[in-house]
N, C-alpha and C positions, 0 to 999 in steps of 0.2 A: 504494500500500500504506500502511495506517495504522500508525504507530508509537505505541504507548501505553506509554511508560516511566513507572515509578512515581516515580522521583526524577530530578532534573536537576543537573548540575554547573554551576559558574560559566561554563564554556565553552558548555554547552548554552543557558543563560539568555542569554549574550551573543549567541550566534548567532540565537536566536529574537527578541531585541529589537533586533538590528542595532546593537549597541554593542560596546565592547571588554570583555574580562574585567576590566580595571582599573575600569571604570565599574561593573560588577556588584559588585565588592568594595566600592567606595565606597557603593553603595546598601545593601549589607549593613551596613556600619559605621554608616550613617545610620539604620538600623532600618527601611528601606523594604521589605526582603525577609525573610520568615519562613524562616530556614534552620536547619539543625543542622550540627554538625561531626562528621565521621567520626573513628574512633580514629587515623587517619593525618593528621588535621588539615585535611582537605578539606571545603569547604562543600558541602552538598547541600540541595536544596529538593524537597519533595513536589509532585507534579504538580497536585493540587487547589489547593494554596497558590499555585502559579505562575499557574494559570488565574484565580484570584481577583485576584491582583496585576494581570494583564493587563486583566481586566474593570473593576476599580476605577480603573485608569489610562486607560481608554478605548482601550487598545491592541488591535490585531487578534490573534486566536488563530490561530497557524499551522495550516495544513490538517492536518499530521501529528499535531497535538495535539488537534484538534477532536473532541468526542465524536461517535461514530457516529450517524448519523440513522436507520440501519436498526433497526427494532424486532424483537425476538426473542419468539416466542410458542411455548410448549410446550403441546401438546395431550396430555392423559392420558386414555386410554380403554381399558377392560379388554377390549374386542372389537377384535382386530387389524384385521379387515376394516373395521369401523366407523371405527376410528382413521384408516386409510388414506383412506377416503372423505371424512372431515371435512377432513383435511389437503389432499387434492386439490381439494376445493371451495373451501376458504378461500384457497389460494395465489393464484389469479387475482384474487380479490376484494380482496386486500391485497398488491399487487405490491411494496410497499416493505418488507414484513415477511419475516423468515426464520422458517420454521416447522420444528419438530421434533416427534416423537411419542414417547410412552412407553406401554407396555401394562400396567405395574403400578406400584404406589405406591412401592416401594423404588427401582426404576429411576428413577422420576420425581424422587425426592429427590436422587439422585446427579446426574441431568441438570440439575437446578436449580442445583447447585453448579458444574458444568462449563460449562453453556450460558448461565447467568445471564440467564434470560428476563425481559422486561419485563412479560409477562402469562402466566398459566397458565389453560388451560381444563381443568377437572378433573371427570372422571366420579366421582361420590361413591361408587359401588359398585365401584371399581377393585380387582382382586385384589392381595393382598399387603399391603394396609394400608387401614385405615378412612379414607375420604375426609375425614371430619370431623377425624381426627387429622392428616392432611396439612395441612389448612387451619390447624389450631391451631398446628402447628409453624412454618408459614410466617409466621403473624401474630405469633408470639412471638419470632422471630429478628430482630435488628437489621438483618441483611443482606437479609432478604426481606419485612419487614413492610409495606413500601410497594409491593410488587409487586401488580399488578392480578390479581384472582382472579375467574374466571367458573366457577361451579359448574353441573354438569349432573346431573340425576337422573331416573330412570325411575319413581321411587316417588312416592307422594302427598306433598303439601306438609306433611301433619301427621305424617310419619314422623319418628322420633326423630333420625336422622342429619341429615335436612334441617333440623329445628329447631335442632340443635346448630350446624350450619354457619351458619345465619342469625344465631344469637346471636354467634358468633365474628366474623363479618363477611366478606361477599364483595361484590364490586363489581357483579356481575350474576348472576342465577339463571335457568337454563333447564330446561324439562322435556322429556322425550322424547315423541314424536319431535323431534329437535333441528332447529330452524329455523336452518340455517347462514347464510342471508343476514342474519337478525337478529343472529346471533352476530358476523358480520363487521362489521355496523354498530356494535354495541356496542364491539368491539375497536378499530375505527377512531376512535370517539369517545374512548375511554379513553386510547389511545396517541397521539392526534392525528396519525394517519397517513392518507394518501389511501386512498379506497375506490373501487373500480371496480364497475360493475354487472355 
């Protein structure tokens, strides 16, 4: 089981580095660790800062703190049956990926916050929200701007929504009927995850 704590105490740091808490306090006093002090006077370190400390020092990252290698993909398609087909076809092609689906734009935005996907496959004509608006919101947020976006459209490339999406910026664009093997290849390339035939 992976434990992903946001902050670490001096005891946590000592355990992960296989040193005593006193050594950790000495590192703090020497300015080697970027910590903050709680209102109760305890030292705390943010996990990303600790991982950077380990990396800079050439120290191994404990398994329970290592970032998950599993990639998360959210497929958003207004047709529930089509959504299920795409997810069922993609799953065996991307065995190291966790896939979830959403049938409307508002649900997709909620799932993006909860599921934190690495990539979103987005039907531009999804009910509940303009696909171009979803892309705009994702690209304008600091939390999601680097997420990979694959847009899918059943309309002509000169459609206004398609033009808006291309201006905003997507990583891949697909037309219907959707070529799922090609989508899988693009996702594997973007996410650097294994692809099976």
